[in-house]
N, C-alpha and C positions, 0 to 999 in steps of 0.2 A: 504494500499499500504506499502511496505517496505521503510525505510528510506534509502537515498542514501549515499554511501561511495565513496569517490575519493582519490585515492593514486597512486603513480607511482615511477618508478626507472629510472635513467640515464643510459643508455647503455654504460658504458665508460671501460668496462673490466669484467673479470670473477666475479662471486658472491663468498662470502666466508661465513663462519660460523656467523659472525656478521649480515650479511643480513638476514640469518636464524632466528636467535633469535630476531633480533630488528624489522623485518618487516614481512618476509613470513609466520612465524608461526602465527602472528596476523592476516594477510591476510586470512589464510586457515580458521581461525575460524569466521571471520567476515562474510565471504560469506554464512555461514549457516543461518545468521539472517538478513543481510542487502542486499539491491541492490548495488553490488560493480562494480566499474568502476576501474579497474586496467591498467595503462598506461605505455607503453614503451616511456619515455619522451625524445625522440630523439632531439627535439628542445633545450631542456634544455642542452643535452649533446652537442650539435653544438656550445654552447656558449664557451666551452673550448676546443673543438675538431675540431674546423673549419678549421684548417690547413690540416687535413686528414679525411674528413667526410666520405669517403668510409668504414670506419671500423665499422661505428655506425651501418649499417644495419647487419653486422656479429655479432656484439656483441648483438645487439637487440635479434636475433634469438638464439643466445647462452644463453642468460639469460632466454628467454622464455622457453627453454627446461628445465632450473633448476626450473623455476616458476611450470611448470607442473609436474615435477617429485616430487616436494615437497608439492603438494596438491593443487594448484591453479587449479580450474575446470572450463574450457570454458562454461560448460553447466550450471554453477551457476554464473559466474561473466562475466562481459563484458572486455575481453582483447583486448586491441587495440593499434595502434601506433599513438602517438600525431601528427605527420606530415600528417597522413592520414585523418585528420579532420580539414578542413581549417577554422572552425568557432572559432577554439583556436586563430588564428592571427586576426580575425575579432574583437572578444571581446577584446583582447588585445590592439587593435588599439584605441578602445573607452574608455577603463579603463586609457591607457597612457594619455588621454586627462585629466583625472581627477586626475592624479597623481602628487602631488607638488614634485619638485625636492629634496627639502629638506628632504622629507620623504624617498627618496631612499638613500640619502647619510647617514642619520641616521640609516639606517638598520644594526643592530648590527654584522650581519654575512659577511657584504660587504668586509670591510677591512680584515677581518680574512681570507675570500676566497682569497681575492688578495694575501695575503701573502703566503696561502697554495698552490695556483696555479701559482706562479711567474713565473715558467717555461713554462707557457701556454700562457701568454701575454693576459690576459683577462681583461685589463683596457680598456673596450669598452663600447659603448653605449648600445649594447645589453645586456651585463652583468650587467651593473647598473640597467637596467630596468627588470631584470628577476624575481623580486618579483611581478611585475604587469602581466607578463605571468603566474606565479604560480598562481595569484589570478584568472585569466581568466579560467585556468584549472578547477580550483574548482566551481567558480560560473556558469560555463558553464553547468553543469549536476546538478545545484541546491542542491549540496551535503549539507546535513544537519550536517554532522559531518566529521571530517578529522583525521586519526590515526597520532599523531606527538609525538616527543619527546619534552621535555621541552624547548630545544634550537630552537625549530621551533614556539614557541608560538608567537614571535613578527611577524613572517611571517603571522600566521593566523589572528591576530589583524590588519594587513595591509590589508588582504582580506576582513576583515569584514568592515573596514572603507571604502573600494572602494565600497562594496555593498550598504553601506548606501548613499555614494555619488550619485551612479547612480539611486538609488531609488529615491532620492531627485530631481534629474534632471527630471525623468521619471513622477513625480508626482503621482508615485504608487509603491507599494511594488512587485517589479518584482522578485528580488534575494533574497533568505533567508540569514541570517547571519550565516555561519558555525560555529558549535561548535567544540572545541577541544576534541578529545578522546585521553587522554594521554596514551602512552606505558608505562609498569610498569617495564620493564627490562633495567637496565643501559647499557651503551655502554659496548661490549664485548673487554677485553683486548687481544692484540695480543700475539705473541711469546716473544716479548721483554718487555711486560708489559705496552705498549702505547696502545691507541685505536687501534683495529684491522682495518687495512687499506692497501689496495694494494700499495698505494703510500709509505708507510713505508716499504714494503716488509716484512711484519710480520704475514701475512694471512694463514690460513688454507682454502683452497678452497673447494667449494662443489664438485668439480671435480677432487680433488686429489685422487690418488689411496692409498692403505693401506700402501705400502711401505713408500711413501712420507709423509703421515700422521705420521707413526711411527718416521721417521727421524726429522720432525719438532717438534713433541711433546717432544722428548728427548732434544731438544736445549732450551726448554720453560724456561724462568725465573721463579723462585719460591721465596720463602722468601730470601731476599739477606743477612739477618742477619744470617741464618743458614748455616754454612760453611761445617759441618760434619753431618753425619746421628745421632751421638750421641749429638749433639746440640738440645735444645728444640725449636720448631717451632712456628710460628703463622699463622695459617690457614686463619685468616681473612685479611692478606696481601699477601697470596699466590695467583698468577695467575691460579694455576692448581684448586684450591678451587672455585675460581670464575667460571671457565668453568664447574665444576661439578654442581653448583647451577643454571647455565644458561640453560643448555639443556640435561643433562644426567638424565636418570631415576633412581635416587637415593633417597630412603626415607629420611625424616628428622633424624630418628634414625640412619641411616648409615652415614648421614653427620655429626651429634654429635660424632659418634664414630671416624670417621677419625680426627676431630678436636682434641678430647682428645689424640689419638694416636700421632698425630703430635706434641703437646705440651709436651707429656711425652718422646718424641724422641723414642717411640717404633715402629715408622713407618718412613720409609724413602721417599724422594722425588721420587726416582726411582719407588717405590712401586706405589705412586699415578700417576706416569706417564704411567705405565703399564696399570693401570685401566683406565686412560682417553684414552689410545690408543684403547683398547679393546671397550670401549663405543663408541668412534668415527667411527671406522671401522664398527661397528654394525649399526650406525646411518646412515653414508653416504654411505656405500657400495650399499646397495639395490637400492636407489635413483640415485646413479651415473649410475648404470646400466640402469636404465629407461631414464635417461638424455642422454646416449649414443645411445640408440636405437632411441630416438627422433630426435637426430642430424643426423640419417642416412636418415631421411626422411624430408628434409627441405622444400619440397613442402606442406607438411602437416602443418607444423608450419607457412608457410605463409598464408594458407587457415584459419587458426585460427585466424591470426590477421586480415585477410581481413574481415572475418564475423563479428569479434568483432568492427573493425573500420565503418562497415556499421551501426551496432546498436549504436554506439557512434555518428555517423553523424545524424542520425535520432533524438536523443535525443538533440543534439546540435543546430540542425536546428529549432526545437520548440522554444528553449530558444531564439536564435538570431532572429526569427521572431517576438517574442513578444518585445523584447528589441527594433528593429528597428521601429516597430509600434508606440511604447511609444514616441520614440525620433524624430518621423516623418523622419525618415532617408528613 
């Protein structure tokens, strides 16, 4: 039997290139080797978007169209909506009983998220407890591994600890302790050099047209110490070069040549921007067309979610039945 992978995204807005290089590209590869459960995490999104929850369904279908356009195959992966699987909240309730408050308050991303989402008023009971819901998501499908970045390792260890606690109470090993599957690409820098994020308004979206891509790339920060084309540059600190390395099909020899030309001032930033524009338009354009066609038939998108949610419920029901029997519930 294939090992199980669980991952998800919160439907809080349009997807951008950072989602592709950091998540979707990896998902597409994993589905060829693992039994993958990919979740539209609308309950997690609700924790910050609860004042206007109606848009979660809209963004969920919008994100799903991108998933499909960029290679996530519903014939190979279980694609489902978190809120369509009630067992998530059932297991969340049980795990909440096993979760010390101190463990939640010590979560390293809790205060960081409070600061980043301060306009969302997320200082709530639900937001404090979201690591327990995240643990329920993973453990419900008995995932053996979870694709994460290094910043998510504390959350995964939290999940492993709750699995140990539940197994101890049940007096049998019901839930496996999932292992980390570290992603090897760093966070993609946005137009201004900060992490690419819709909240910073510095992203190139997977739905952007060619003209928009061109305009955005032409505004990108490069080597801030290079004021003129005749000044020697440093590709290692240039945002453009980070983008080359991340997702464009450029050989190592070509990268080395660009670095040498940059450092010798024989190549200007505009030349690199034109190269990046051409590469991005070639990468995004065909997939954007597929995405647009998908969105014209939202009934089809809904059916994909319904079919995936049915499969997810079947797997989740088996886990919950065993947990309830062991706990005499």
